C-alpha positions as CSV (number, residue, x, y, z in Angstrom):
1,M,0.0,0.0,0.0
2,T,1.4,3.4,-1.0
3,N,1.7,6.5,1.1
4,T,-1.0,8.1,-1.0
5,Q,-3.4,5.3,-0.3
6,I,-2.6,5.6,3.5
7,L,-3.3,9.3,3.5
8,E,-6.6,8.8,1.5
9,I,-7.8,6.2,3.9
10,V,-7.1,8.4,6.9
11,K,-9.0,11.2,5.2
12,I,-12.0,8.9,4.4
13,L,-12.3,7.8,8.0
14,E,-12.6,11.4,9.3
15,P,-16.4,11.4,9.6
16,V,-16.6,8.2,11.7
17,Y,-13.3,7.7,13.6
18,K,-14.6,9.1,16.9
19,A,-14.4,8.0,20.6
20,G,-16.5,4.9,21.2
21,A,-16.2,3.7,17.6
22,R,-12.5,3.4,17.1
23,H,-11.9,-0.1,18.3
24,G,-14.6,-1.5,16.0
25,I,-13.4,0.5,13.1
26,I,-9.9,-0.9,13.5
27,L,-11.2,-4.4,14.1
28,F,-13.1,-4.5,10.8
29,L,-10.6,-2.4,8.8
30,T,-7.7,-4.7,9.7
31,G,-9.8,-7.7,8.7
32,W,-10.5,-6.1,5.3
33,L,-6.7,-5.3,4.9
34,Y,-5.9,-9.0,5.7
35,K,-8.5,-10.3,3.3
36,S,-7.2,-8.0,0.5
37,G,-3.7,-9.3,0.9
38,V,-2.2,-6.0,2.2
39,A,1.2,-6.6,3.7
40,Y,1.5,-6.5,7.5
41,E,4.0,-3.6,7.3
42,S,1.7,-1.5,5.2
43,A,-1.3,-2.3,7.5
44,E,0.8,-1.3,10.5
45,A,1.8,2.0,8.9
46,L,-1.9,2.7,8.2
47,V,-3.0,2.0,11.8
48,K,-0.2,4.2,13.1
49,A,-1.1,7.0,10.7
50,I,-4.8,6.8,11.8
51,C,-3.8,7.0,15.5
52,D,-1.4,9.9,14.9
53,N,-3.9,11.9,12.8
54,F,-6.8,11.5,15.2
55,G,-4.8,11.7,18.4
56,D,-5.9,8.2,19.5
57,E,-4.3,7.6,22.9
58,E,-5.0,3.8,22.7
59,C,-2.8,3.2,19.8
60,E,-1.1,0.2,21.4
61,D,-4.5,-1.5,21.7
62,R,-5.2,-0.8,18.0
63,L,-1.8,-2.4,17.1
64,Y,-2.7,-5.4,19.2
65,T,-5.9,-5.8,17.2
66,L,-3.8,-5.7,14.0
67,R,-1.3,-8.3,15.3
68,D,-4.2,-10.5,16.4
69,T,-5.9,-10.2,13.0
70,Y,-2.7,-11.0,11.0
71,G,-1.5,-13.7,13.4
72,A,1.8,-11.9,14.1
73,T,2.1,-13.6,17.5
74,N,-0.4,-16.5,17.1
75,T,-2.9,-18.0,14.6
76,P,-4.6,-15.4,12.4
77,R,-8.0,-14.4,13.6
78,E,-9.8,-15.7,10.5
79,E,-8.6,-19.2,11.1
80,R,-9.6,-19.2,14.7
81,I,-13.1,-18.0,14.1
82,K,-13.6,-20.4,11.2
83,A,-13.2,-23.2,13.8
84,E,-16.3,-21.7,15.5
85,G,-18.2,-21.6,12.2
86,K,-18.0,-17.9,11.8
87,E,-16.6,-15.7,9.0
88,L,-14.2,-12.8,9.2
89,K,-16.3,-9.6,8.9
90,T,-14.7,-6.8,6.9
91,K,-16.6,-4.1,5.0
92,G,-20.0,-5.4,6.0
93,G,-19.0,-5.4,9.6
94,L,-17.6,-1.8,9.2
95,F,-20.9,-0.6,7.7
96,D,-23.0,-2.2,10.4
97,W,-20.7,-1.0,13.2
98,T,-20.7,2.7,12.2
99,V,-24.4,2.9,11.5
100,N,-26.2,0.5,13.9
101,Q,-23.9,-0.2,16.8
102,A,-21.6,2.8,17.4
103,K,-24.1,5.1,15.6
104,V,-21.5,7.6,14.5
105,T,-23.0,8.3,11.0
106,N,-25.9,7.7,8.8
107,E,-26.4,5.0,6.2
108,E,-25.6,7.2,3.2
109,T,-22.3,8.4,4.6
110,A,-21.3,4.8,5.6
111,L,-22.0,3.6,2.1
112,A,-19.8,6.3,0.6
113,I,-17.0,5.4,3.0
114,V,-17.2,1.7,2.1
115,K,-17.3,2.6,-1.6
116,D,-14.2,4.8,-1.3
117,L,-12.3,2.2,0.6
118,E,-13.2,-0.5,-2.0
119,E,-11.6,1.6,-4.7
120,I,-8.4,2.2,-2.7
121,L,-7.9,-1.3,-1.5
122,G,-7.9,-2.6,-5.1
123,T,-4.4,-3.5,-6.5
124,A,-2.7,-1.3,-9.0
125,E,-1.0,-2.5,-12.2
126,P,2.8,-1.9,-11.6
127,A,3.7,-0.7,-15.1
128,P,0.4,0.2,-16.8
129,S,0.0,0.8,-20.5
130,V,-3.1,2.9,-19.9
131,V,-5.0,4.6,-17.1
132,I,-8.8,4.7,-17.4
133,E,-11.0,6.9,-15.3
134,R,-14.8,7.3,-15.6
135,L,-15.9,10.9,-16.3
136,N,-19.7,10.4,-16.6
137,Y,-21.7,7.5,-15.2
138,D,-24.8,8.1,-17.2
139,K,-23.0,8.0,-20.6
140,E,-20.1,5.8,-19.5
141,Y,-17.7,8.5,-20.6
142,Y,-14.0,8.0,-19.7
143,A,-10.6,9.8,-19.6
144,V,-7.7,7.6,-20.9
145,V,-4.0,8.1,-20.6
146,N,-2.2,6.0,-23.2
147,F,1.4,5.7,-22.1
148,K,2.5,3.9,-25.2
149,R,1.1,6.5,-27.6
150,F,1.8,9.4,-25.3
151,E,-1.7,10.8,-25.5
152,V,-4.6,11.8,-23.3
153,L,-7.9,11.0,-24.8
154,T,-11.6,10.6,-24.1
155,A,-13.4,7.3,-24.8
156,M,-16.8,5.6,-24.5
157,W,-18.0,2.1,-24.1
158,K,-19.6,0.8,-27.2
159,A,-22.4,-1.7,-26.5
160,E,-22.8,-3.9,-29.6
161,D,-22.3,-7.6,-29.7
162,D,-19.4,-7.1,-27.3
163,R,-18.4,-4.1,-25.1
164,R,-15.5,-2.2,-26.4
165,L,-13.7,1.0,-25.5
166,I,-13.9,3.4,-28.4
167,Y,-11.6,6.5,-28.5
168,K,-13.3,9.8,-29.2
169,D,-11.1,12.9,-28.9
170,R,-7.5,13.6,-28.3
171,V,-7.6,16.2,-25.5
172,F,-3.8,16.7,-24.8
173,L,-0.7,16.2,-26.9
174,G,1.8,14.2,-24.8
175,C,1.0,12.7,-21.4
176,P,2.3,12.8,-17.8
177,E,5.6,10.8,-17.5
178,S,5.8,11.3,-13.7
179,V,3.5,12.8,-11.1
180,T,4.2,13.6,-7.5
181,A,1.6,15.2,-5.2
182,V,2.9,17.8,-2.8
183,V,0.8,17.7,0.3
184,T,1.2,20.3,3.0
185,P,-0.6,20.0,6.4
186,F,-1.2,23.7,6.6
187,S,-3.0,24.0,3.2
188,Q,-6.1,22.4,1.7
189,I,-4.6,22.7,-1.8
190,I,-2.7,19.8,-3.3
191,K,0.1,20.8,-5.6
192,Y,2.1,18.7,-8.0
193,D,5.5,18.2,-9.4
194,I,4.9,16.8,-12.9
195,V,6.9,15.9,-16.0
196,W,4.8,16.1,-19.2
197,N,6.4,14.1,-22.0
198,I,5.9,15.2,-25.7
199,P,8.0,12.8,-27.9
200,L,6.5,14.3,-31.1
201,Q,8.2,17.6,-30.2
202,R,11.3,15.8,-28.6
203,R,10.9,17.7,-25.3
204,K,9.6,17.4,-21.8
205,L,7.8,20.0,-19.8
206,A,8.8,19.9,-16.1
207,L,6.7,21.8,-13.6
208,E,7.2,22.1,-9.8
209,N,4.8,22.9,-7.0
210,V,1.9,23.8,-9.3
211,T,-1.9,23.5,-8.9
212,V,-4.1,21.6,-11.4
213,D,-5.1,25.0,-12.9
214,E,-1.5,26.1,-13.2
215,I,-0.7,22.8,-15.0
216,L,-3.5,23.4,-17.4
217,A,-2.4,27.0,-18.0
218,Y,1.2,25.8,-18.8
219,L,-0.1,23.2,-21.2
220,K,-2.3,25.7,-23.0
221,A,0.6,28.2,-23.2
222,N,2.7,25.4,-24.8
223,G,0.0,24.5,-27.4
224,L,-0.6,21.0,-25.9
225,V,-4.3,21.4,-25.3
226,L,-6.3,20.1,-28.3
227,K,-9.9,20.2,-26.8
228,K,-10.0,23.1,-24.4
229,Y,-13.6,22.6,-23.2
230,Q,-12.8,19.0,-22.0
231,A,-9.3,19.7,-20.8
232,E,-10.0,20.7,-17.2
233,D,-12.2,17.7,-16.4
234,V,-9.9,15.2,-18.1
235,L,-6.8,16.6,-16.4
236,N,-8.4,16.4,-12.9
237,A,-9.6,12.8,-13.6
238,I,-6.3,11.4,-14.7
239,L,-4.3,13.0,-11.9
240,N,-6.8,11.7,-9.3
241,A,-6.7,8.2,-11.0
242,M,-2.9,8.1,-10.9
243,L,-2.9,9.1,-7.2
244,R,-5.5,6.5,-6.3
245,K,-3.9,3.7,-8.3
246,G,-0.5,4.3,-6.7
247,L,1.1,5.6,-10.0
248,A,1.9,9.0,-8.5
249,G,4.3,9.7,-5.7
250,I,3.7,11.9,-2.6
251,K,5.9,14.1,-0.6
252,T,5.6,16.6,2.2
253,G,5.3,20.3,1.3
254,F,8.0,21.3,3.8
255,D,10.7,21.6,1.2
256,A,11.8,25.0,2.4
257,P,14.7,24.9,4.9
258,G,13.8,25.6,8.5
259,F,11.9,24.2,11.5
260,Y,8.4,22.7,11.5
261,W,6.1,21.1,14.1
262,M,5.3,17.5,13.2
263,D,3.8,14.8,15.4
264,G,4.7,16.5,18.6
265,K,8.3,17.2,17.6
266,I,10.3,19.9,15.9
267,M,11.4,18.8,12.5
268,A,14.6,20.3,11.1
269,N,14.4,20.3,7.3
270,K,17.6,20.9,5.4
271,V,19.2,22.2,8.6
272,E,22.0,20.6,10.5
273,V,21.3,20.4,14.3
274,S,24.1,19.5,16.7
275,E,25.3,20.5,20.1
276,P,27.9,23.3,19.8
277,D,31.4,23.0,21.0
278,P,31.6,24.4,24.6
279,K,34.7,26.5,23.6
280,E,32.9,28.0,20.6
281,L,29.8,28.7,22.7
282,K,31.9,30.5,25.3
283,E,33.5,32.7,22.6
284,A,30.1,33.5,21.2
285,L,28.8,34.6,24.7
286,E,31.9,36.5,25.5
287,L,31.4,38.5,22.3
288,L,27.7,39.0,23.2
289,N,28.7,40.4,26.6
290,E,31.1,42.8,24.8
291,L,28.4,43.9,22.3
292,V,25.9,44.7,25.1
293,G,28.4,46.3,27.5
294,V,30.7,48.2,25.1
295,W,29.2,48.7,21.6
296,F,25.5,48.9,22.3
297,S,25.7,50.4,25.8
298,N,23.5,53.4,24.8
299,V,20.7,51.1,23.7
300,K,21.1,48.1,26.0
301,E,17.4,47.6,26.5
302,Q,16.7,47.7,22.7
303,F,19.6,45.3,21.9
304,V,18.7,42.7,24.5
305,T,15.0,42.8,23.6
306,V,15.8,42.2,19.9
307,L,18.2,39.5,20.9
308,K,15.7,37.6,23.0
309,L,12.9,37.7,20.4
310,G,15.4,37.1,17.6
311,L,16.7,33.8,19.2
312,L,13.2,32.3,18.7
313,V,12.0,33.7,15.3
314,P,13.4,30.8,13.2
315,F,10.8,28.7,15.2
316,S,7.9,31.1,14.5
317,F,6.2,28.9,11.9
318,A,6.5,25.8,14.2
319,I,5.0,27.8,17.0
320,K,2.0,28.8,14.8
321,Q,1.6,25.1,13.9
322,K,1.8,23.9,17.5
323,F,-0.5,26.5,19.0
324,K,-2.9,26.9,16.0
325,G,-5.9,26.2,18.3
326,E,-4.8,29.0,20.7
327,K,-3.8,31.3,17.8
328,G,-0.3,31.5,19.4
329,F,2.4,33.3,17.4
330,L,5.6,35.3,17.7
331,P,5.4,39.0,16.8
332,W,7.8,40.5,14.2
333,L,10.4,43.2,15.0
334,Y,10.1,46.8,13.8
335,L,13.3,48.8,14.6
336,Y,13.3,52.5,13.8
337,G,15.3,55.6,14.4
338,Q,17.8,57.8,12.7
339,R,20.8,56.5,10.8
340,D,23.9,55.4,12.7
341,T,21.9,54.6,15.9
342,G,22.6,50.8,15.7
343,K,19.2,49.5,14.5
344,T,20.4,47.9,11.3
345,T,23.5,46.4,12.9
346,T,21.3,44.9,15.7
347,A,19.2,43.3,13.0
348,E,22.2,41.9,11.2
349,I,23.5,40.4,14.4
350,L,20.4,38.1,14.4
351,L,21.5,36.9,11.0
352,Y,25.0,36.2,12.2
353,I,23.5,34.1,15.1
354,Y,21.9,31.8,12.7
355,N,24.7,31.9,10.1
356,I,22.5,33.4,7.4
357,M,24.2,36.8,6.9
358,N,23.8,36.9,3.2
359,R,21.9,38.7,0.4
360,Q,19.0,36.3,0.6
361,H,18.3,37.3,4.2
362,E,19.1,41.0,4.2
363,L,17.1,42.9,1.6
364,G,16.1,46.3,0.5
365,V,12.5,47.3,0.5
366,G,12.5,47.2,-3.3
367,E,13.0,43.4,-3.1
368,A,9.8,42.9,-1.1
369,N,7.5,45.7,-2.2
370,T,5.1,43.7,-4.4
371,E,2.8,40.8,-3.5
372,A,4.9,38.4,-5.5
373,R,8.2,39.6,-4.1
374,L,7.0,39.6,-0.6
375,G,5.4,36.2,-1.0
376,A,8.7,34.8,-2.4
377,V,10.5,36.0,0.7
378,L,8.0,34.6,3.1
379,S,7.9,31.2,1.5
380,S,11.7,30.8,1.1
381,D,12.6,29.4,4.6
382,T,11.6,29.8,8.3
383,F,14.6,32.0,9.2
384,P,14.4,35.8,9.7
385,H,14.7,38.2,6.8
386,V,15.8,41.8,7.4
387,I,14.0,44.4,5.2
388,N,16.0,47.6,5.4
389,E,14.1,50.9,5.0
390,G,10.9,48.9,5.1
391,A,8.4,51.6,6.4
392,S,6.8,52.0,3.0
393,L,5.6,48.3,3.0
394,F,2.9,49.4,5.4
395,E,1.7,52.2,3.2
396,K,0.3,49.7,0.7
397,P,-2.9,48.2,2.1
398,H,-2.6,44.9,0.3
399,L,0.9,44.3,1.6
400,S,-0.1,45.4,5.1
401,E,-2.9,42.8,5.0
402,I,-0.4,40.1,3.8
403,I,1.9,41.0,6.7
404,K,-0.9,40.7,9.3
405,Q,-1.9,37.3,8.0
406,A,1.7,36.1,7.8
407,I,2.5,37.0,11.4
408,E,-0.4,35.0,12.8
409,G,-1.3,32.5,10.1
410,L,0.2,29.6,8.2
411,I,-0.7,31.1,4.9
412,A,0.3,34.7,4.1
413,R,-1.9,35.0,1.0
414,Q,-4.3,32.8,-1.0
415,R,-6.0,34.3,-3.9
416,F,-7.5,33.5,-7.3
417,E,-5.6,34.7,-10.4
418,N,-6.7,34.5,-14.0
419,K,-10.2,33.5,-12.8
420,T,-9.3,30.0,-11.6
421,I,-5.6,29.8,-10.7
422,I,-5.1,29.9,-6.9
423,K,-1.8,31.6,-5.8
424,E,-0.7,30.6,-2.3
425,Y,2.1,32.0,-0.3
426,P,3.0,30.0,2.9
427,A,4.0,32.2,5.8
428,F,7.3,30.4,6.7
429,A,9.6,33.4,7.3
430,P,9.4,36.2,9.9
431,L,10.6,39.7,8.9
432,T,12.6,42.2,10.8
433,I,11.9,45.7,9.6
434,T,14.3,48.6,9.9
435,A,13.2,52.1,9.2
436,N,14.0,55.8,9.9
437,E,10.6,56.4,11.3
438,L,7.4,54.8,12.4
439,R,4.7,55.2,9.7
440,I,2.3,52.4,10.8
441,T,-1.1,53.8,11.5
442,D,-2.9,50.4,11.8
443,E,-3.2,49.7,15.5
444,A,-3.9,46.0,14.7
445,L,-0.2,45.8,13.8
446,T,1.5,48.0,16.4
447,Q,-0.4,46.8,19.4
448,K,-0.2,43.0,18.9
449,R,1.7,41.8,15.9
450,L,4.8,43.9,16.0
451,V,7.4,44.6,18.7
452,V,8.2,48.2,17.9
453,I,11.5,49.4,19.2
454,R,12.7,53.0,18.9
455,Y,16.4,53.9,18.7
456,P,16.7,57.5,19.9
457,I,18.8,60.0,18.1
458,T,20.9,60.3,21.3
459,A,22.2,56.9,20.5
460,K,23.8,58.1,17.3
461,V,27.5,57.2,17.0
462,T,30.3,59.0,15.2
463,K,31.8,57.8,11.9
464,E,35.0,57.1,13.9
465,R,33.2,54.9,16.3
466,I,31.6,53.0,13.4
467,A,34.9,52.5,11.7
468,E,36.4,51.2,15.0
469,F,33.5,48.7,15.3
470,R,34.1,47.5,11.8
471,E,37.8,47.1,12.5
472,K,37.6,45.4,15.9
473,V,34.3,43.6,15.9
474,S,32.7,42.9,12.4
475,H,35.1,40.1,11.5
476,R,34.3,38.3,14.8
477,L,30.5,38.4,14.4
478,P,30.4,34.9,12.7
479,K,31.4,33.5,16.1
480,L,27.8,34.2,17.3
481,R,26.5,31.2,15.3
482,A,27.4,29.0,18.2
483,L,24.6,30.7,20.1
484,G,22.1,29.9,17.3
485,Q,23.5,26.4,17.2
486,F,22.8,26.0,20.9
487,T,19.3,27.3,20.6
488,T,18.3,25.0,17.8
489,W,19.9,22.0,19.5
490,Y,18.2,22.7,22.8
491,L,14.7,23.3,21.3
492,V,14.8,20.3,19.0
493,K,15.8,18.2,22.0
494,H,13.1,19.7,24.2
495,P,10.1,20.4,21.9
496,D,7.7,20.5,24.8
497,E,9.3,23.8,25.9
498,L,8.5,25.6,22.6
499,T,6.1,28.3,23.3
500,Y,5.0,31.8,22.1
501,D,5.9,33.2,25.6
502,W,9.1,34.4,24.0
503,I,10.2,36.6,27.0
504,N,10.5,33.7,29.4
505,L,11.6,31.1,26.9
506,S,14.5,33.2,25.6
507,K,15.5,34.1,29.1
508,K,15.7,30.3,29.9
509,L,17.7,29.7,26.7
510,L,20.2,32.4,27.6
511,E,20.6,31.1,31.1
512,K,21.2,27.5,29.8
513,A,23.7,28.7,27.2
514,Y,25.7,30.7,29.8
515,E,25.5,27.8,32.2
516,G,26.7,25.4,29.5
517,A,29.6,27.7,28.7
518,G,30.6,28.1,32.3
519,L,30.3,31.9,31.9
520,A,28.3,34.6,33.7
521,P,26.1,37.0,31.6
522,G,27.6,40.4,31.2
523,F,24.2,42.0,31.3
524,D,20.8,41.7,33.0
525,I,19.0,38.9,31.1
526,N,15.7,40.2,32.4
527,M,16.3,43.6,30.7
528,Q,13.4,44.6,28.4
529,F,12.8,47.6,26.3
530,I,9.7,49.5,27.2
531,D,8.6,52.6,25.3
532,F,7.2,54.9,28.0
533,S,5.0,57.0,25.7
534,E,3.7,57.1,22.2
535,D,6.3,58.2,19.7
536,D,6.9,61.9,19.7
537,P,9.0,63.0,16.7
538,R,9.9,66.3,18.6
539,L,12.1,64.4,21.0
540,D,14.7,63.7,18.3
541,I,14.6,67.3,17.0
542,I,15.2,68.7,20.5
543,A,18.0,66.2,21.1
544,V,19.8,67.4,18.0
545,L,19.4,71.1,19.0
546,W,20.5,70.4,22.5
547,K,23.6,68.6,21.3
548,K,24.5,71.7,19.3
549,I,23.8,74.0,22.2
550,L,25.9,71.9,24.6
551,D,28.8,71.7,22.1
552,A,28.7,75.5,21.7
553,Y,28.7,76.0,25.5
554,N,31.7,73.7,26.0
555,K,33.7,75.2,23.1
556,K,32.8,78.9,23.1
557,V,31.3,79.8,26.5
558,E,32.7,77.4,29.1
559,V,31.7,79.8,32.0
560,T,28.8,82.1,32.8
561,N,29.0,85.5,34.4
562,D,26.9,85.3,37.6
563,G,26.9,88.6,39.5
564,G,30.4,89.5,38.4
565,D,31.8,86.0,39.1
566,Y,32.4,83.5,36.3
567,V,31.0,80.0,37.2
568,V,30.5,76.7,35.4
569,V,26.8,76.0,34.9
570,S,25.5,72.4,35.1
571,N,21.8,73.2,34.9
572,P,20.7,72.7,31.2
573,L,18.3,75.6,31.4
574,G,21.2,77.8,32.6
575,I,23.4,76.5,29.7
576,L,20.6,77.4,27.3
577,E,20.4,80.9,28.6
578,S,24.2,81.4,28.5
579,V,24.4,80.2,24.9
580,L,21.6,82.6,23.9
581,E,23.1,85.5,25.7
582,S,26.5,85.0,24.1
583,R,25.1,84.2,20.6
584,A,27.3,81.1,20.5
585,V,25.1,79.3,17.8
586,D,24.2,80.6,14.4
587,F,20.7,79.1,14.1
588,M,19.2,80.7,17.2
589,I,19.1,84.5,18.1
590,K,17.7,86.0,21.2
591,K,15.9,89.3,20.6
592,N,14.3,91.0,23.6
593,D,11.8,88.4,25.1
594,E,11.8,86.2,21.9
595,V,14.1,83.7,20.3
596,L,14.4,83.6,16.5
597,F,15.4,80.4,14.6
598,T,16.9,81.0,11.2
599,S,16.6,78.6,8.2
600,R,20.0,77.2,9.2
601,V,18.2,75.0,11.7
602,L,16.7,73.0,8.9
603,Q,20.2,72.1,7.6
604,I,21.3,71.1,11.0
605,L,18.4,68.7,11.4
606,R,18.8,67.3,7.9
607,D,22.5,66.6,8.5
608,E,21.5,64.5,11.5
609,G,18.9,62.6,9.5
610,G,15.9,64.6,10.5
611,N,12.8,64.6,8.2
612,I,11.6,68.2,8.4
613,D,10.9,69.6,5.0
614,S,10.2,73.3,5.8
615,M,10.2,76.0,8.5
616,A,6.4,76.0,8.3
617,A,6.4,72.3,9.2
618,L,8.7,72.9,12.1
619,A,6.4,75.6,13.4
620,E,3.5,73.3,13.1
621,T,5.4,70.6,14.9
622,F,6.0,72.8,17.9
623,A,2.7,74.7,17.8
624,D,1.9,73.5,21.4
625,Y,4.8,75.7,22.5
626,K,3.5,78.7,20.5
627,F,6.1,78.6,17.7
628,T,5.2,80.8,14.7
629,Y,6.6,81.3,11.3
630,E,6.6,84.9,10.4
631,R,8.6,87.9,9.0
632,K,11.0,89.5,11.5
633,K,13.9,92.0,11.1
634,V,17.1,90.2,11.9
635,M,20.4,92.1,11.8
636,R,18.8,94.9,9.7
637,K,17.3,92.4,7.2
638,T,13.7,91.4,7.0
639,M,13.3,87.6,6.7
640,R,11.0,84.8,7.6
641,V,12.0,83.1,10.8
642,L,10.7,80.7,13.4
643,T,9.7,82.8,16.5
644,V,9.0,81.7,20.1
645,K,8.8,83.5,23.4
646,N,11.8,82.9,25.6
647,E,9.6,81.5,28.4
648,D,8.0,79.0,26.0
649,L,11.4,77.8,24.7
650,T,12.5,77.3,28.3
651,R,9.3,75.4,29.0
652,L,10.0,73.2,25.9
653,F,13.5,72.2,27.1
654,Y,12.3,71.7,30.6
655,D,9.6,69.3,29.4
656,F,12.3,67.5,27.3
657,F,14.6,66.9,30.2
658,N,11.6,65.5,32.2
659,S,10.0,63.5,29.4
660,G,11.1,60.1,30.7
661,E,14.0,58.1,32.0
662,E,15.2,57.1,28.5
663,D,15.9,60.7,27.5
664,K,17.1,62.3,30.7
665,D,20.7,61.0,30.7
666,T,22.4,59.2,27.9
667,D,26.0,58.3,27.6
668,G,28.1,60.5,25.5
669,T,25.7,63.5,25.1
670,G,26.2,65.3,28.4
671,L,22.5,65.6,29.0
672,I,21.9,66.4,32.6
673,S,18.6,66.6,34.6
674,P,17.6,70.0,35.8
675,N,17.6,68.5,39.3
């Protein structure tokens, strides 16, 4: 019995294989298998498949019934009951049991089940010359594959003195040479790998992972369809016949590399899983300690949060499979902030951890900005893919919907194309989005499906620091793969621990990794990024201006005249006043009780990656603090400037320094609380 037949029998039994009826079904089914001459090994594979599919906890009892029927440990059951004058009940017993005794279905359904099982349990010709499949019962109309003549035809029985099969029309030129059904547990659509042989044209058409409608479309495009109105029915009939008769192969749809949940275990497909060398693991964790403590010290919470979720994202598809009933899933990462704040490097480190730092896994938004491109990324493997500058993906409603479905579901997109062709994109891969700003307005994404992490402008590093990182660290990042190796090894070994509670699971994984390496974490594993308030774009603008003000004070002012004495001021509001009084910056001029900002401020913001396009927009941004854009006389010239009362500007900076712990004091900027 073939794998296809086993899967079909399991499917056929779905309406009746229920608690209270299972023992009887196995009793009569195994008798039927024995009487049909099905090998014990095949019968055992079928019983195990039935138990696995329906979660039958009494599988050992079902296997005992099979062994008893076949006489694996004693005389076959048929011979024993013959001595008592009884016959071995098979399909008749199955029908009576499901309808009259267990009462799990009606007579019509039971008849259909028996009929379907009768067709499957027939033997197939090992090397057929033809395949014949009935199309119409009233007219006795058939589809025929003639493997000798390489044709697909229709035929009818001719009732004269003797019954004969008369060919009617050639429907296709050529015929299927090989067919393999691609069955995926997460999809209701069967796809095929097929080779269509056309000897007359001295060529073969090989198609992979295509639906029946797509096969038909390819055959039409190649001029192989001769009767288009019959083609669809005939193609469906011959493919189903080849599957049923064991002439087509079957394989799982999990061909993409990665991790999947199968039969209570994590299946690693095309991925090597092994325990890492303790020395290599220690080197990886030492480097991780260095990254957190030295190179990402300004954004520790952001970095550690990304690390913890990133450790688990290769298992996101397996988690969706395991917790489908609970709708459990892992959110995706959305990292945003100005350039040179470390967001992209953080995302790349996740790729190094799983040894996938390559062009396939780090993409520009242009490589994922259409449905087809995004679908290709999502269906490529279960590993994370970084999409740089990906904010614009969420501006396209159809892509935003695909992303929402991909995060939570097994299928990212399923749609009809060309009236009948179904296009399906499995949601294997999670994405990590990097962007300069947060443009997402859909709360269904930001509140639940995405972990949004802001990298403040105060975390921006100098070009010299970036060059130092590349020189001292970049070449060592591949060492991090030992941490990814440990994570995959541990979870495959302990599949019961896989959960969508990523905060606690990743904490445990890190603790186990450090313990295995004999090393102490160089940071708080419980660390978690929490955004205290909704994103306020003004914070980054003020941070840039404050940096310029502080630099001017340190370089040009240094001390402040206080009642005739020169003193060093530590209060930021005092520093602001000193810089204004001394006119130490060229973009801000104090005039009486007002402060005027010249257009120079726009260039300063743009140099730091700010996205303000005009002085009017800047005035609107700070309208709450009574900023206006108007004509003023500055140094004997009338020009349009940004104007604000001195007391309102002071209030703005006071609010900035008291806006939250994250922005009060950041390494390397000199920001000091007014207190």
